C-alpha positions in Angstrom: 0.0 0.0 0.0 1.2 3.5 -0.8 1.9 6.1 1.9 2.8 9.7 2.1 0.7 12.2 0.1 -0.2 9.9 -2.7 -3.9 10.3 -3.5 -6.3 7.4 -3.1 -7.0 5.4 -6.3 -10.8 5.3 -5.5 -13.1 7.8 -3.8 -16.8 7.3 -3.4 -18.3 10.2 -1.5 -21.8 10.2 0.0 -23.4 7.5 -2.1 -27.1 6.7 -1.6 -29.1 4.2 -3.6 -32.7 3.0 -3.3 -34.7 0.2 -4.9 -38.2 1.6 -4.5 -38.7 1.9 -0.7 -35.6 -0.1 0.1 -32.5 1.9 1.0 -29.6 -0.3 -0.3 -26.9 2.3 0.4 -27.3 5.1 3.0 -24.9 8.0 2.4 -21.8 5.7 2.2 -18.3 7.0 1.6 -15.4 4.7 0.7 -11.7 5.3 0.0 -9.2 2.7 -1.4 -5.5 3.3 -1.5 -3.2 2.2 -4.4 -2.2 -1.4 -4.3 -4.7 -2.2 -1.4 -6.7 -5.4 -1.1 -9.9 -3.9 0.2 -12.8 -6.2 1.1 -16.5 -5.2 1.3 -17.9 -7.7 3.7 -21.5 -8.3 4.8 -24.6 -10.4 4.8 -27.0 -10.6 1.9 -28.8 -7.2 1.5 -26.0 -5.3 3.3 -25.3 -3.1 0.2 -21.8 -4.4 -0.6 -22.6 -5.6 -4.2 -24.6 -2.4 -4.9 -21.6 -0.4 -3.9 -19.3 -2.4 -6.1 -21.7 -2.0 -9.1 -21.8 1.7 -8.5 -18.0 1.9 -8.6 -18.1 -0.2 -11.8 -20.7 2.0 -13.4 -23.2 -0.9 -13.7 -25.6 0.9 -11.4 -26.5 4.6 -11.3 -26.8 5.7 -7.7 -29.9 7.6 -6.5 -27.5 10.3 -5.2 -23.7 10.7 -5.0 -21.4 13.6 -4.4 -18.5 12.1 -6.4 -16.9 8.9 -7.7 -13.3 9.2 -8.8 -10.9 6.4 -10.1 -7.2 7.1 -10.5 -7.8 10.8 -10.1 -10.5 11.0 -12.8 -14.1 12.0 -11.8 -16.2 9.1 -13.3 -19.5 10.1 -11.6 -21.2 10.5 -15.0 -19.0 8.3 -17.1 -20.4 5.0 -18.4 -19.0 1.6 -17.3 -17.0 0.9 -20.5 -15.1 4.2 -20.0 -14.0 3.6 -16.4 -10.5 2.3 -15.7 -11.7 -0.8 -13.8 -12.7 -4.3 -14.6 -15.1 -6.7 -12.8 -14.8 -10.4 -12.1 -18.1 -12.1 -11.3 -19.1 -15.2 -9.4 -20.3 -16.8 -12.6 -17.3 -16.6 -14.9 -19.3 -15.4 -18.0 -16.8 -17.0 -20.3 -17.7 -17.4 -24.0 -18.1 -21.2 -24.5 -17.6 -21.0 -28.3 -14.2 -19.3 -27.8 -10.8 -20.7 -26.8 -9.1 -19.7 -23.5 -6.9 -17.3 -25.4 -9.8 -15.7 -27.3 -11.7 -15.2 -24.1 -8.8 -13.4 -22.5 -8.2 -11.3 -25.6 -11.9 -10.2 -25.9 -11.4 -6.8 -24.2 -8.2 -6.1 -26.2 -10.0 -6.9 -29.5 -12.7 -4.4 -28.6 -10.0 -1.8 -28.1 -8.6 -2.5 -31.6 -5.3 -4.1 -30.6 -3.8 -6.1 -33.4 -3.7 -9.9 -33.4 0.0 -10.4 -32.5 -0.1 -8.0 -29.6 -3.3 -9.6 -28.3 -1.7 -13.0 -28.4 1.4 -11.9 -26.6 -0.6 -10.1 -23.9 -2.9 -13.1 -23.5 0.0 -15.6 -23.1 1.8 -13.3 -20.7 -1.4 -13.1 -18.6 -1.8 -16.9 -18.7 1.6 -17.2 -17.2 0.6 -14.8 -14.4 -2.4 -17.0 -13.5 -0.4 -20.2 -13.8 -2.2 -21.5 -16.9 0.7 -21.5 -19.3 0.1 -23.5 -22.5 -3.7 -23.4 -22.3 -4.2 -20.7 -24.9 -5.9 -23.0 -27.4 -7.9 -25.1 -24.8 -11.7 -24.9 -25.0 -13.6 -23.6 -22.0 -15.6 -26.8 -21.4 -12.3 -28.7 -21.0 -11.3 -26.6 -17.9 -11.9 -27.3 -14.2 -13.8 -24.8 -12.1 -10.6 -23.4 -10.7 -9.1 -23.0 -14.1 -12.2 -21.2 -15.4 -12.0 -18.8 -12.5 -8.3 -18.1 -13.4 -9.3 -17.5 -17.0 -11.9 -15.0 -15.9 -9.2 -13.3 -13.8 -6.8 -13.2 -16.7 -9.4 -11.7 -19.0 -9.9 -9.0 -16.3 -6.3 -8.1 -15.7 -5.0 -8.3 -19.3 -6.4 -4.8 -20.0 -4.3 -3.4 -17.1 -7.1 -1.7 -15.2 -6.4 0.7 -12.3 -8.8 -1.3 -10.1 -9.9 -4.9 -10.2 -13.4 -5.4 -8.8 -14.3 -9.0 -7.6 -17.9 -9.8 -6.9 -17.9 -13.0 -4.8 -15.6 -14.7 -7.4 -15.1 -17.9 -5.3 -18.8 -18.5 -4.5 -19.3 -21.2 -7.1 -16.2 -23.3 -6.1 -16.1 -26.2 -3.7 -14.5 -25.7 -0.3 -11.0 -27.0 -1.0 -10.8 -25.2 -4.3 -12.1 -22.0 -2.7 -9.3 -22.2 0.0 -6.7 -22.8 -2.7 -8.0 -19.9 -4.8 -7.8 -17.6 -1.7 -4.0 -18.2 -1.7 -3.8 -17.8 -5.5 -5.7 -14.4 -5.3 -3.5 -13.1 -2.5 -0.4 -14.1 -4.4 -1.6 -12.6 -7.6 -2.4 -9.3 -5.8 1.1 -9.1 -4.4 2.7 -9.9 -7.7 0.6 -7.4 -9.7 0.5 -4.5 -7.2 -3.1 -3.8 -8.5 -5.8 -2.4 -6.3 -8.3 -5.2 -5.5 -11.8 -4.5 -4.2 -13.4 -7.7 -3.2 -17.0 -8.5 -2.2 -17.8 -11.4 0.0 -20.1 -12.6 2.7 -17.4 -14.9 4.1 -15.5 -13.6 7.1 -12.9 -16.3 6.5 -12.1 -15.0 3.0 -12.0 -11.4 4.3 -9.6 -12.3 7.1 -7.4 -14.4 4.9 -6.8 -12.0 2.0 -7.5 -8.4 3.0 -5.4 -5.5 3.9 -8.5 -3.7 5.1 -12.1 -4.8 5.6 -15.3 -2.7 5.4 -18.1 -4.5 7.2 -21.6 -3.4 6.0 -25.0 -3.8 7.4 -28.3 -2.5 6.0 -26.7 -0.1 3.6 -24.2 1.4 6.0 -20.6 0.9 7.2 -20.5 -0.7 10.6 -16.8 -1.0 11.1 -13.7 -0.7 8.9 -10.0 -1.5 9.5 -7.3 -4.2 9.2 -8.5 -7.8 9.8 -7.2 -8.0 13.4 -9.3 -5.0 14.5 -12.6 -6.6 13.3 -11.5 -10.0 14.6 -10.4 -9.0 18.1 -11.8 -5.5 18.7 -15.4 -5.4 17.4 -17.2 -2.0 17.8 -20.5 -3.7 18.7 -22.0 -7.1 19.2 -23.2 -7.3 15.6 -19.6 -7.1 14.4 -18.5 -9.7 17.0 -21.3 -12.1 16.0 -20.6 -11.6 12.3 -16.9 -12.2 12.7 -17.6 -15.5 14.4 -17.2 -14.8 18.1 -18.9 -17.8 19.7 -19.5 -16.4 23.2 -21.5 -13.1 23.6 -22.3 -12.4 27.3 -24.6 -9.4 27.9 -24.5 -7.3 31.1 -24.2 -3.8 32.4 -21.2 -1.6 32.2 -19.4 -1.1 35.5 -16.4 1.1 34.5 -14.0 2.0 31.8 -10.4 3.1 32.5 -8.3 3.7 29.4 -8.8 0.6 27.2 -9.8 -1.6 30.2 -13.5 -2.1 31.1 -15.5 -4.1 33.6 -19.0 -5.5 33.1 -21.5 -7.1 35.4 -22.9 -10.3 34.0 -25.4 -11.9 36.3 -23.6 -12.2 39.7 -20.1 -11.9 38.1 -17.8 -8.9 37.6 -15.8 -9.6 34.4 -12.9 -7.7 32.8 -12.0 -7.0 29.2 -10.7 -4.5 26.6 -13.1 -1.7 25.7 -13.6 -1.7 21.9 -17.0 0.1 21.6 -15.7 3.6 20.8 -17.4 6.4 22.8 -18.1 5.1 26.3 -21.8 5.0 27.3 -23.0 5.8 30.8 -22.3 3.4 33.7 -25.1 0.9 33.9 -25.7 0.8 30.1 -26.1 -2.6 28.4 -22.9 -3.9 26.9 -21.6 -7.1 25.5 -18.5 -9.2 26.4 -17.2 -11.1 23.4 -14.8 -14.0 23.9 -13.8 -16.5 21.3 -14.0 -20.3 22.1 -10.3 -20.9 21.6 -9.5 -18.3 24.4 -11.5 -20.4 26.9 -9.4 -22.6 29.2 -10.8 -25.4 31.5 -9.8 -25.9 35.1 -10.3 -28.8 37.4 -10.8 -28.7 41.1 -7.2 -27.8 41.7 -7.5 -24.6 39.6 -4.1 -25.0 37.9 -2.7 -23.2 35.0 -3.8 -19.6 35.2 -1.3 -16.7 35.7 -1.5 -12.9 35.3 -3.9 -10.2 36.2 -7.6 -9.9 35.3 -8.6 -13.6 35.2 -12.3 -14.1 34.5 -13.6 -17.3 36.0 -17.0 -19.0 35.8 -18.0 -22.3 37.5 -19.2 -24.7 34.9 -20.6 -28.1 34.0 -20.2 -30.0 30.8 -23.2 -30.2 28.4 -21.8 -31.6 25.2 -18.6 -32.5 23.4 -18.3 -32.5 19.6 -15.2 -34.1 18.0 -14.0 -32.0 15.1 -10.8 -33.9 14.2 -8.2 -31.4 15.0 -10.0 -30.1 18.1 -12.9 -30.7 20.4 -15.8 -28.2 20.7 -17.3 -28.3 24.2 -20.5 -26.7 25.4 -20.4 -25.7 29.0 -23.3 -24.6 31.3 -22.6 -21.7 33.6 -24.6 -19.4 35.8 -24.7 -16.8 33.0 -25.6 -19.2 30.2 -23.9 -21.6 27.9 -20.2 -21.0 26.9 -18.4 -22.7 24.0 -14.8 -23.8 24.5 -12.5 -25.1 21.8 -9.8 -27.5 22.9 -6.9 -28.0 20.5 -4.9 -30.2 22.9 -7.3 -33.0 23.6 -5.0 -34.3 26.3 -5.9 -31.2 28.2 -9.6 -32.1 28.4 -10.3 -32.5 32.1 -12.3 -35.3 33.7 -12.7 -33.3 36.9 -14.0 -30.1 35.2 -15.0 -27.4 37.8 -14.6 -24.1 36.1 -13.6 -22.2 32.9 -11.5 -19.1 32.7 -9.9 -16.6 30.3 -7.8 -13.5 30.6 -9.2 -10.0 30.5 -7.0 -9.0 27.6 -8.3 -11.9 25.5 -11.9 -10.5 25.2 -13.6 -7.4 24.1 -16.3 -5.4 25.9 -18.3 -3.5 23.4 -21.6 -1.7 22.6 -24.9 -3.3 21.9 -26.3 -2.3 18.5 -30.0 -1.8 18.8 -32.2 -2.8 15.9 -34.2 0.0 14.4 
């Protein structure tokens, strides 16, 4: 990513879009830096794909102050004149064309001669690790190969921004994981700006430099993956980012980045991640991941350091997941999930569970409208 005074490669300022009475985007502004891998993350209907289509010029927003790409105001410029290319979930390859002809299609529309198109196509095939497949027919390719052809077709025109709309959604799980690595590697080798749309927090965490999490047409939180993973600004972000344990209580105190919350009869400590601090006694949420939960027997061994949170517990269920065990534990404040990677550490004389205060976040509760 670029630093200093280099201008952003993308600016969307105050974009609003409505489908009838439904507000798909509510005065959203987004900036992407040159060379950044920026992910728009959210559930269905959050507005992420609408925002991407507005950037691409495939959707005209109800209202927008400005859209600029690579320093050019493209607010009123059609899609085919914008310096960006979109890769869709369904590859949209031409079945009657060879791999090479598919890749060259955009160059042919631009009037590039045959020899230059061929050289550019083969060079791009090398980039996506499909060397030697120029003459292959599309129906002879695997799903992963077709996705790489779609990527090659998008990058061969050397756009300023590559827009990717859930491009791995049609692939099976193993291939999807492999393609995450391929995409991240391709991004690093090309130095292009990628703007990636997904509903998968795993994809977002794996590939992104920065994540913008959207909900109901608005931006809920943005930042590098560790911020959203460990420091959610409210319980919606924590839940969406896969935090298994959300314990609701009332705020006792906040001092610096440390907070305390009363959950049932227990006073628990954590890191405040909810931004502006609400009044004492306000409802807040403590978010702690299952892998941060430790188990203790009757001898209470193992825990060291300050701010230890402890709850007496009883085992409810254990699920074998191969590499780890998922345990459901009953406590006086509700069920708590624990993930045990070292199965030898699973205790027969279970008496309590515990975690450190710096391993959990205390955050705001986002109220539904």
